[in-house]
Steps between C-alpha positions, in 0.01 A plus 500: 500500500366200310631152588420201279567139603422143408303433821334724759438364852278763664515346848234249606567133432364383167481839332727564204497667160713396204648760261431777749590857580491748790473876461649717777406865546590724791643219706183291480367224282274656236413181314592132501391208286520370143765684300275641229247634751769679701678630189177669396505700825867598493594852388755523215749654743508196730850353539474141387681202653452166329587167662393217268464171685542665843258499792366811674378471859446731797808621686598266783453578870752428777298545818788464746835672452749696709664750267720635779668159548780382269433120505842449661576287807436793740269737312419709805866595549527634146180696560617653827837593351348681199429872501157598358618601149708184460216284626248663266731444204542133592125458544442656158735243343312217669166638389641521147607137515144400589363713218736336251350162604151621411395593854295820479362507857676426828394516862796599717437354843753669721778754488656767718430872489222474240759428229254313277254786529770736372583263216129470416489878458810497275350229279163675482672825400692323224841573651590131506345201322324247715184307575201633690595487869271435793706586808461400864770707672635369831336172606358483851697274734560475877821647649783279370251306287526381143643778280525744792779672304242638256379744764154366576540390864186537713481417870123510561167559330529878516839487328364250250216732401740795485729309261206419275414870493861597431525263204160604366581869522834440328306361203500123556271291278491205741585435866739212569489319835754239610258258663773239544877489517727452200831345408706808407480668843761382748372470855137558404200270527519169316303464179226297670465735797233769512609860556159662553175390661177478302383816676811693400467389139133601506604845624736535205224399260259741664743791477589416140134498403469858620732585212346255255813285498532120483720308744752237394603259776838326490405169660698175489350335810161333521403705807605827341304412185192427707537830687546695178189347346295563816620862497377545143821570309485527121786265412714241676862485384698173491233295684717198587278374788805426714446351845847481651839450335391186315122487525223620269139559602279574202171619644212434266263715704734799470555446127125470449455832683760652265299386200176627650647842585696535175835514681767426240824311553829606343734203520799734451697238315863537402579306184846415633356355822265248346750374245769468768257310723410270211865416436578456868189326634343335196161533336286346775628722782492810280143433396398442861641840593346702217172323436338724759442725199297230324318426825408866552395534139277196532328658799430817301760725662608777258868477404748778420833454325811642666873429514620668823768654277772665705541243775808274471523339156157628393604678182311780329556356150358149551125547530409213269671238720241575767217439253661173392452363850123529455529311172716234669228461764246432226340838437426533124723761336203711396377505859846604622494794259158594634633489857788731403273752331122506545481327838785693660359830374163415653652403835697826511193711427626587150243315288368828359854613415710211373528121475298466178513632146178693457408853388531755777757313707861614531717379214712253699603255231752225433597357160693171494613258233316171491194392696530503882183293522700210359821575688540766770866539406376704203450781751879535506506588128396861557456712188326806644381629836252785528437656842206742519535567131877555503695246290825347618725257319638175637852644477514544875404739782449853383489424128215667318365322194 
C-alpha cells in the first residue's frame, strides 16, 4: 500500500516532510519521506491511496481505557450483568470506536475474567478490527477495595504475589495496582486514601519483574503516589496529589524522583470532565486543578495520554477532547501530538514498535484533513486509519477501507 499526502509528521516535534509518501509492506513501514523517493521504491502492484492536502501522522495512543465498561452511570453493573460473549462483542464495538478516532494502540487497565486479553487475541487474529491492546487483567485491590468487582481482591502479600502470577500467566501485558481508592466503588476507600503500604506495592513490583512486566499504579492521593514511586512502579495513573477531601499536596521531591527514575504519569483525562469543570467552576479553578500536568512536565516527568474511557461519561469516541485540554493548558499543538504518539509509545515500552513513522516499525498510521499542528481539531477529520498495516475507513467501527 502506498499513501501520498501533503504533509508527513513522522513523530518528534519539528520533523515534517511536505509532498510526502509512506510505503507499507507486510504490516510494516517499508519507506517514508519525500513522495518521489518513496514512489521509486514502490512496486507496481502497490495499492495507492492519495490524500492531497492531508496530513499523515503516527496512530494515536490511549494509555488508559477500560473496554469492559460502558461509560454509563454504573459501568460495573453492566459488566457484571453481561455474559462473556455479549461482553466481548460490546468491547469489540468500543475498540472499534477508538480505532475510528485514529487510536491504534490502547492500554486496558482493568477488566474481569481476562476479557481484554481475549479481545486482544481476537484482534490479533483478524477476527475483529481494533487497535493494538495492552491488557492488565484484574487489578489488585484489598478486599472490598476500589474495583473489587473486577476479581482482583488480595488480602495479604502472599495473595498479592499470587494475583500478579495469575494475571501474568493469563497473558497480561501490565500489572495494575489500586494504590488508592476511587470514586466509582461504593463503600471503598476514598480517593485520597491509600489501599496498600509501600512494602506491599514493592512486593507487587518485585513479582511483576519476575515476568518482565511493568506495574501501573492507580493513585489519586499524595501518600499513595509517594508509596508507588518508592516501590518503583512504571507509571502512575491519575496523579491528583489529593490530601483529604479538599486538600492537595504536590510533593516536589516525589515528582523529582519520578523524573529521575523515568516513572511516567498518565493523567487519565476525560474530555467531558474538563469541559464540564470549566463551565461550572471557571477558567482559574479549572487551570488550578489540571496544571499539575504542566508542573510535572516542567520537572521532567514523562507524560502519557489517556482518557479513562469506560468510566461514567468517558466516551470511546472523543479522544481528541482529552488532547485539547493540554492545548488549553498551553502545551503547543505539535508537542501534544508528540505526547500522544512518540512519548506515549516510549513510556509503554513500544518505541521499537510504534509511535513514529519510520522504516521497520509497525504501520500504525492516521491521515487527517488539515494540519493538526495549527489546530488539534483537525484530528477529528479522519480520512484513513491503518493499524499494523491493515487499513480502516472513518465510516465507523468495523469498516474496512
